[in-house]
C-alpha positions as CSV (number, residue, x, y, z in Angstrom):
1,M,93.3,122.7,55.6
2,V,96.0,121.6,58.0
3,L,94.4,121.7,61.7
4,F,97.3,120.9,63.6
5,D,101.0,120.8,63.0
6,F,102.4,117.6,64.1
7,R,105.8,118.8,64.5
8,E,104.5,120.9,67.5
9,L,103.3,117.3,69.0
10,Q,107.0,115.9,68.4
11,K,108.4,118.6,70.0
12,C,106.1,118.4,72.7
13,Y,107.3,115.2,73.8
14,S,111.1,115.9,72.9
15,L,111.0,118.6,75.5
16,R,109.1,115.7,77.9
17,E,112.1,113.3,77.3
18,Q,114.8,116.0,78.0
19,N,113.2,117.4,81.2
20,V,113.0,113.7,82.3
21,R,116.6,112.4,82.1
22,P,118.5,112.1,84.8
23,Q,120.9,115.5,85.5
24,M,123.3,116.1,88.2
25,S,122.0,119.7,89.9
26,S,120.6,121.3,93.0
27,K,117.4,120.3,95.0
28,K,116.2,123.6,93.6
29,H,116.9,122.7,89.9
30,K,115.4,119.5,90.3
31,H,111.8,120.5,91.8
32,S,111.6,123.0,89.1
33,R,112.4,120.5,86.4
34,K,109.9,118.2,87.9
35,E,107.2,120.7,87.6
36,F,108.2,121.6,84.2
37,S,108.1,117.5,83.5
38,I,104.3,117.1,84.8
39,Q,103.2,120.2,83.1
40,T,105.2,119.1,79.8
41,S,103.1,115.7,80.3
42,L,99.9,117.2,81.0
43,L,100.0,119.3,77.9
44,C,101.2,116.2,75.5
45,L,98.3,114.7,76.8
46,I,95.5,117.2,76.1
47,L,97.4,118.0,72.8
48,S,97.3,114.4,72.0
49,G,93.5,113.7,72.9
50,T,92.5,116.7,71.1
51,I,93.8,115.5,67.8
52,L,92.4,112.5,68.2
53,T,89.3,113.6,69.2
54,L,89.2,115.8,65.9
55,F,90.5,113.0,63.9
56,G,87.3,110.6,65.1
57,I,84.7,113.3,64.5
58,L,86.4,114.1,61.0
59,Y,86.7,110.3,59.8
60,I,84.5,108.4,62.0
61,D,82.1,107.2,58.8
62,S,85.2,105.5,57.2
63,I,86.1,103.5,60.0
64,P,84.7,99.9,60.4
65,W,83.6,99.7,64.0
66,H,85.7,96.9,65.3
67,I,89.0,98.8,64.6
68,G,88.4,101.4,67.0
69,T,88.0,99.0,70.0
70,F,90.1,96.1,68.9
71,V,92.9,96.9,70.8
72,I,91.5,97.6,73.9
73,D,89.1,94.5,73.6
74,K,92.0,92.1,72.9
75,V,93.7,93.4,76.2
76,A,90.8,92.8,78.1
77,F,90.2,89.3,76.5
78,N,93.8,88.6,77.6
79,F,93.1,89.5,81.1
80,G,89.9,87.6,81.2
81,Y,87.4,90.4,81.2
82,H,85.4,88.9,78.7
83,K,82.2,86.4,79.3
84,P,81.2,84.4,76.8
85,I,77.6,84.6,75.1
86,Y,75.8,82.1,73.2
87,A,73.3,81.6,70.3
88,V,71.9,79.0,68.6
89,V,70.1,79.5,65.7
90,I,68.0,76.4,63.5
91,D,67.7,77.3,59.7
92,A,65.1,75.2,58.4
93,G,65.8,75.5,54.9
94,S,63.7,74.2,52.0
95,T,66.3,71.4,51.1
96,G,67.9,70.6,54.4
97,S,68.1,72.0,58.4
98,R,71.3,73.3,59.7
99,V,72.1,74.1,63.0
100,L,74.8,77.0,63.8
101,A,75.8,77.7,67.7
102,Y,78.0,81.2,68.3
103,T,80.3,82.0,70.6
104,F,80.5,85.5,70.8
105,H,81.7,88.5,73.7
106,E,80.6,91.8,74.8
107,S,83.8,94.6,73.8
108,Y,85.1,96.1,76.3
109,I,84.4,99.5,74.8
110,G,81.0,100.0,72.8
111,S,79.1,96.9,74.0
112,N,79.6,95.7,70.3
113,L,79.4,91.7,69.8
114,V,82.5,89.9,68.7
115,L,82.1,86.7,66.6
116,D,84.8,84.0,68.6
117,K,83.5,80.9,66.5
118,E,80.7,78.6,65.8
119,L,79.6,75.3,64.9
120,F,78.1,74.1,62.1
121,K,75.8,71.0,61.3
122,Y,73.2,69.8,58.6
123,N,71.2,67.5,57.3
124,K,69.5,67.1,53.8
125,V,65.8,66.8,54.5
126,G,64.0,69.8,54.9
127,L,61.7,70.0,57.5
128,S,58.6,70.9,55.1
129,S,59.4,67.1,53.5
130,F,57.3,66.3,56.8
131,V,54.2,67.9,56.1
132,D,52.2,64.8,57.0
133,N,54.1,63.7,59.6
134,P,55.3,67.1,61.8
135,N,56.4,64.8,64.8
136,E,58.8,63.0,62.9
137,G,60.3,66.1,61.3
138,A,60.7,67.3,64.8
139,K,62.8,64.6,65.7
140,S,65.2,65.1,62.7
141,L,66.3,68.4,64.5
142,Q,67.1,66.3,67.6
143,V,70.9,65.3,66.1
144,L,71.6,68.6,65.5
145,L,70.4,70.4,68.8
146,E,72.7,67.6,70.5
147,E,75.4,68.7,68.6
148,A,75.1,72.1,70.3
149,K,74.8,71.1,73.6
150,K,77.8,69.5,73.1
151,E,79.4,72.7,71.6
152,I,78.2,75.1,74.7
153,P,79.3,74.7,78.6
154,Q,76.6,73.1,80.6
155,K,76.8,76.2,83.3
156,Y,76.0,78.9,80.1
157,W,73.0,76.7,78.6
158,S,70.3,77.9,81.0
159,N,71.0,81.5,79.2
160,T,71.8,80.9,75.7
161,T,69.1,81.9,73.0
162,L,67.5,79.2,71.1
163,L,65.9,79.9,67.8
164,L,64.1,78.0,64.9
165,K,63.5,80.3,61.5
166,A,62.2,78.6,59.0
167,T,62.1,80.0,55.2
168,A,60.7,79.3,51.7
169,G,60.3,75.4,52.3
170,L,57.9,76.4,55.2
171,R,56.1,79.5,53.5
172,L,55.0,77.7,50.2
173,L,53.2,74.9,52.4
174,P,49.4,75.4,53.5
175,A,49.0,77.6,57.0
176,K,47.7,74.9,58.9
177,K,50.2,72.4,57.9
178,A,53.0,74.7,58.7
179,E,51.7,75.7,62.3
180,N,51.6,71.8,62.6
181,L,55.3,71.4,61.8
182,L,56.0,74.5,64.0
183,Q,54.1,73.5,67.3
184,S,56.3,69.7,66.9
185,V,59.3,71.9,66.8
186,R,58.1,74.0,69.7
187,N,57.4,70.4,71.8
188,L,60.8,69.8,71.0
189,F,62.1,72.7,72.4
190,E,60.9,72.4,75.7
191,L,63.2,69.4,76.2
192,Y,66.2,71.5,76.3
193,P,67.7,73.1,78.6
194,F,68.2,76.6,76.0
195,M,66.3,80.0,76.6
196,K,63.4,80.1,74.8
197,G,60.7,83.4,74.1
198,P,57.4,83.5,72.6
199,N,59.1,84.1,69.1
200,S,61.7,81.3,69.1
201,V,59.9,79.2,66.7
202,E,58.6,80.7,63.4
203,I,58.5,81.0,59.8
204,M,60.9,84.1,58.8
205,D,59.8,86.2,56.2
206,G,61.6,87.0,53.5
207,T,62.6,90.5,54.4
208,D,64.1,89.6,57.3
209,E,66.0,87.0,55.4
210,G,67.7,89.0,53.2
211,I,68.7,91.8,55.9
212,Y,70.1,89.1,57.9
213,S,72.1,87.7,55.1
214,W,73.4,91.3,54.4
215,F,74.4,92.1,58.2
216,T,75.8,88.9,57.8
217,V,78.3,89.3,54.4
218,N,79.1,92.7,55.9
219,Y,79.7,92.0,59.6
220,L,82.2,89.3,58.2
221,L,84.1,91.5,56.3
222,N,84.1,94.0,58.3
223,R,82.1,97.0,56.3
224,I,79.6,97.2,58.8
225,S,80.2,101.3,59.7
226,A,78.2,104.8,60.0
227,N,78.3,105.3,56.5
228,P,76.6,102.5,54.6
229,S,78.5,103.3,51.4
230,Y,81.2,100.8,52.4
231,T,78.7,98.0,52.7
232,V,78.2,95.4,49.6
233,A,75.1,93.7,48.1
234,A,74.0,90.3,49.3
235,L,72.4,88.1,47.0
236,D,71.1,84.8,48.3
237,L,69.9,82.1,46.3
238,G,67.9,79.4,48.1
239,G,65.9,76.4,47.4
240,G,62.3,78.2,47.3
241,S,63.2,82.1,47.2
242,T,66.0,84.4,46.6
243,Q,67.0,87.7,48.0
244,V,68.5,90.6,46.8
245,T,69.6,93.5,49.7
246,F,71.9,96.4,49.8
247,A,72.3,99.7,51.6
248,A,69.9,102.3,49.9
249,L,71.4,105.5,48.5
250,A,70.1,106.0,45.1
251,P,66.5,107.8,44.6
252,S,65.7,104.7,42.7
253,S,65.7,102.7,45.7
254,L,64.3,105.0,48.1
255,R,60.9,105.6,46.4
256,H,60.5,101.9,47.0
257,K,58.9,102.5,50.3
258,D,57.4,98.8,50.4
259,R,60.8,97.3,49.9
260,L,63.0,99.6,52.9
261,H,64.0,98.5,55.5
262,F,66.1,98.9,58.7
263,A,69.0,96.4,58.9
264,P,71.2,95.9,62.6
265,S,74.7,97.3,62.9
266,P,77.2,98.2,65.9
267,R,76.5,102.0,65.3
268,G,72.7,101.8,65.0
269,N,70.4,100.7,62.4
270,I,71.4,101.3,58.5
271,P,67.7,101.7,55.8
272,V,68.5,99.2,53.6
273,Y,66.9,98.0,49.7
274,T,65.4,94.1,50.4
275,H,63.3,92.0,48.4
276,S,62.7,88.1,48.6
277,F,61.4,86.9,45.2
278,L,58.9,83.9,47.1
279,G,59.6,81.0,44.0
280,L,62.5,82.0,42.2
281,G,65.0,80.0,44.6
282,L,66.9,76.9,42.3
283,K,64.8,74.1,43.1
284,A,61.4,75.9,43.0
285,A,62.3,78.0,39.3
286,R,63.5,74.4,38.2
287,H,60.3,72.7,38.8
288,A,58.4,75.7,37.1
289,I,60.8,75.5,34.2
290,L,60.5,71.6,34.1
291,T,56.9,71.8,34.3
292,H,56.0,74.2,31.8
293,N,53.5,73.3,29.6
294,Q,53.5,70.0,30.8
295,G,49.2,70.1,32.8
296,N,49.5,67.8,35.7
297,S,51.9,65.1,34.5
298,T,54.5,63.5,36.9
299,H,56.4,62.2,33.9
300,I,58.1,65.6,31.8
301,I,59.5,66.1,28.8
302,S,61.6,69.3,28.6
303,E,63.5,71.5,26.1
304,C,66.1,72.4,28.8
305,V,67.4,68.9,29.1
306,N,69.6,66.7,26.6
307,H,67.9,64.3,24.7
308,I,70.2,61.6,26.2
309,I,68.1,62.0,29.8
310,T,65.5,59.2,30.5
311,D,63.1,59.3,33.5
312,Q,65.6,61.1,35.9
313,K,63.8,62.0,39.3
314,F,63.3,65.0,40.7
315,I,61.3,65.8,43.7
316,Y,59.8,68.7,44.6
317,G,56.9,69.2,47.1
318,N,57.0,65.9,48.0
319,Q,56.1,65.3,44.4
320,V,58.3,62.9,42.5
321,Y,58.9,63.7,38.7
322,Y,60.5,61.5,36.0
323,V,62.2,64.3,33.7
324,S,63.7,63.3,30.0
325,G,64.5,65.3,27.4
326,P,62.9,65.2,23.8
327,K,62.7,62.2,22.0
328,E,62.4,64.0,18.9
329,K,63.3,67.1,16.9
330,F,66.2,67.3,19.0
331,L,69.6,69.5,17.7
332,T,72.8,67.6,17.7
333,K,76.1,69.1,16.9
334,Q,79.0,67.3,15.3
335,T,82.1,67.2,17.4
336,N,86.0,67.7,16.1
337,S,87.2,65.3,13.8
338,N,90.7,65.2,12.8
339,N,93.1,62.4,10.7
340,I,92.4,59.9,13.0
341,Y,88.8,60.5,14.5
342,L,85.8,61.5,12.0
343,G,83.8,63.2,14.7
344,E,79.7,62.0,15.7
345,E,76.5,63.6,16.2
346,V,75.8,64.2,19.5
347,P,72.7,65.4,21.3
348,V,72.5,69.1,22.5
349,V,70.1,71.1,24.2
350,N,68.0,73.5,22.3
351,M,69.0,77.0,24.3
352,V,67.2,79.4,22.3
353,K,63.8,77.4,23.2
354,C,65.1,76.9,26.5
355,A,66.1,80.3,27.4
356,S,62.9,81.6,25.9
357,I,61.4,79.8,28.6
358,I,63.4,80.6,31.6
359,R,63.3,84.3,30.5
360,N,59.8,84.2,30.2
361,F,59.9,82.9,34.0
362,V,62.2,84.9,35.1
363,Q,60.8,88.5,33.8
364,K,57.3,87.5,34.8
365,N,58.5,87.1,39.0
366,S,60.9,90.1,39.1
367,K,61.9,93.4,38.6
368,P,65.3,94.7,38.5
369,P,66.8,97.5,41.1
370,E,68.1,100.3,39.7
371,E,70.4,100.7,42.0
372,L,72.3,97.2,42.3
373,P,74.4,97.0,39.3
374,N,76.4,99.8,41.3
375,K,77.1,98.0,44.2
376,V,80.4,95.5,45.2
377,I,78.7,92.3,45.3
378,Y,78.5,89.2,47.3
379,A,76.6,86.0,46.0
380,F,76.1,83.2,48.0
381,S,74.2,79.7,49.0
382,Y,72.9,78.1,45.2
383,Y,74.9,80.5,43.1
384,F,78.4,79.1,44.7
385,D,77.4,75.9,44.9
386,K,76.2,75.8,41.0
387,A,79.7,77.7,40.0
388,A,81.7,75.6,41.9
389,E,79.7,72.6,40.2
390,A,80.7,74.1,36.8
391,G,84.5,74.7,37.6
392,L,84.1,78.2,37.9
393,I,85.6,78.6,41.4
394,D,87.3,76.8,43.6
395,P,84.7,74.7,45.8
396,V,86.7,75.4,49.4
397,T,87.6,78.9,48.7
398,G,85.6,80.6,46.2
399,G,86.3,83.3,44.2
400,S,85.1,86.1,41.7
401,V,83.3,85.9,38.1
402,T,81.3,87.4,35.8
403,L,77.7,87.2,34.5
404,F,79.5,86.3,31.3
405,D,81.7,83.8,32.4
406,L,78.8,82.2,33.9
407,K,76.8,82.9,30.7
408,A,79.7,80.9,28.9
409,A,79.1,77.9,31.5
410,A,75.6,77.7,30.8
411,T,76.4,77.1,27.2
412,D,78.7,74.5,27.4
413,A,77.1,72.6,30.2
414,C,74.1,72.6,27.4
415,Q,76.8,71.7,24.8
416,Y,77.5,68.6,26.1
417,P,75.8,65.5,27.1
418,N,76.4,64.9,30.9
419,V,74.2,61.9,32.5
420,D,75.7,62.6,35.8
421,Q,74.7,66.5,35.8
422,P,71.5,66.2,34.0
423,F,69.9,69.7,35.5
424,L,73.3,71.5,35.5
425,C,72.6,73.1,31.7
426,L,69.0,74.5,33.3
427,D,70.3,75.7,36.7
428,L,73.5,77.5,35.3
429,S,71.3,79.2,32.2
430,F,68.5,80.1,35.2
431,I,71.3,81.9,37.1
432,A,72.7,83.7,34.1
433,I,69.3,85.2,33.1
434,L,68.0,85.7,37.1
435,L,71.4,87.5,37.5
436,E,70.7,89.4,34.0
437,N,67.1,89.9,33.2
438,G,65.9,89.9,36.8
439,L,68.8,91.4,38.6
440,G,69.9,94.5,35.6
441,L,73.9,92.9,36.1
442,K,76.1,93.6,33.0
443,P,77.9,91.0,31.6
444,E,80.9,92.5,33.1
445,T,79.9,92.8,36.7
446,P,82.1,91.1,39.0
447,I,80.2,88.8,41.4
448,N,82.4,87.7,44.4
449,L,81.2,83.7,45.2
450,F,82.2,82.5,48.6
451,K,80.9,80.3,51.2
452,K,82.5,81.5,53.9
453,I,84.1,85.0,54.9
454,N,87.3,84.5,57.3
455,G,86.3,81.3,58.5
456,H,82.8,81.9,59.0
457,E,79.7,80.4,57.1
458,I,77.4,83.1,55.0
459,S,74.1,82.4,56.7
460,W,71.3,84.7,57.5
461,A,71.5,82.8,61.2
462,L,74.5,84.9,62.2
463,G,72.4,88.5,61.4
464,A,69.3,86.8,63.1
465,A,71.5,85.6,66.3
466,Y,73.4,89.2,66.3
467,D,69.5,90.9,66.2
468,S,68.2,88.7,69.0
469,L,71.1,89.0,71.5
470,R,71.5,93.0,70.7
471,K,68.1,93.4,72.1
472,D,68.5,91.3,74.9
473,I,71.5,93.2,76.2
474,H,69.7,96.4,74.9
475,L,66.8,95.2,78.1
476,I,69.7,94.0,80.2
477,N,71.6,97.4,80.1
478,T,68.2,99.3,80.2
């Protein structure tokens, strides 16, 4: 159905153009031409506005929010109408702490937060490592906070939101010890001029971690719109837990009321399916797989490690383990021979035994979401790191792989002794089995693996900052 004949609009503007050209005539004709020109201009404006309004009504769901405001926003920015808005978020993860200092501005139309730039710094010691020395744990964050102070102009310090959210590393600690760490951080925050609230320092539950990660990916891809079918699924593999989040559209997702939540967006909240699998993070899973049937021993013999590995140190939960491959009854394979080289027997990981241990562990702790395989999938954190380590993607730009690629890389890692990457066979096997048996992906499913999108880090911290600032702006405007 054609709502308007656009030739009429073109004719309208042609008429207007003809009637504003200079012509030699009498005063009376000049006066009537002037009136006609005004009437024609008004008619064109009304017709244009009507078409644009109807276009907006019909197609608004398919237009990313940023497109509608980009041009006007750019003009407003160039004329200095924007005021910067800052937020500092510390991600206290299980394997390290990261600070992200964000610079936003409020869009001229719609009051949406637009990300301009970010600072990203990190240290490799997790806050949970200081479980018995909480003051030292807080002190480990000082360098990160000082970097944030340098990034933000002093006149904005008192209006800059400061947050610390701890993830699986602290979730796995006894409640009292975790609270001691958090209180030490609160004491440290009081020494800084940023804006704090009652919930500025807390353990974030896995649900929020999944929602904020999903928001970050879709926000950076400019896929946040009123129509959730344009969004992508987000898979986040941390050290202590893994999160899966996507817009819930199918009945199979909608019936899981305990896993349905609302994610923030510039156009209102979007219903999403999210679940955090505590204990299925890479480091937590590695610990569970290595210590399978080992009792309380810290000297471990594992079927998922090559025979040539001896007493490889692995630290988890402040406990040091010494890991070795099987010393007897281990598998070998014959390397290729030729006219010059006869080949040799080399030890390999028994993939049947290793995969069985991993599969039992994954299936015991997960249940595949039925709708997930139908989504466009973005995976990050340790998914990205391990794929890059295996040479499947560029370590800077990332790329796309399939589950089939990951399984092949796991097989290769298990078939070749490698003292420099002693746990790569185990880690890749776990990731492949998690994606297939734990999350239900098909071998041919494309998996987009990135560390950054449009120059910005993929981190739940962006979602947390956006959500906090959005609430602050709402309070100010009401």
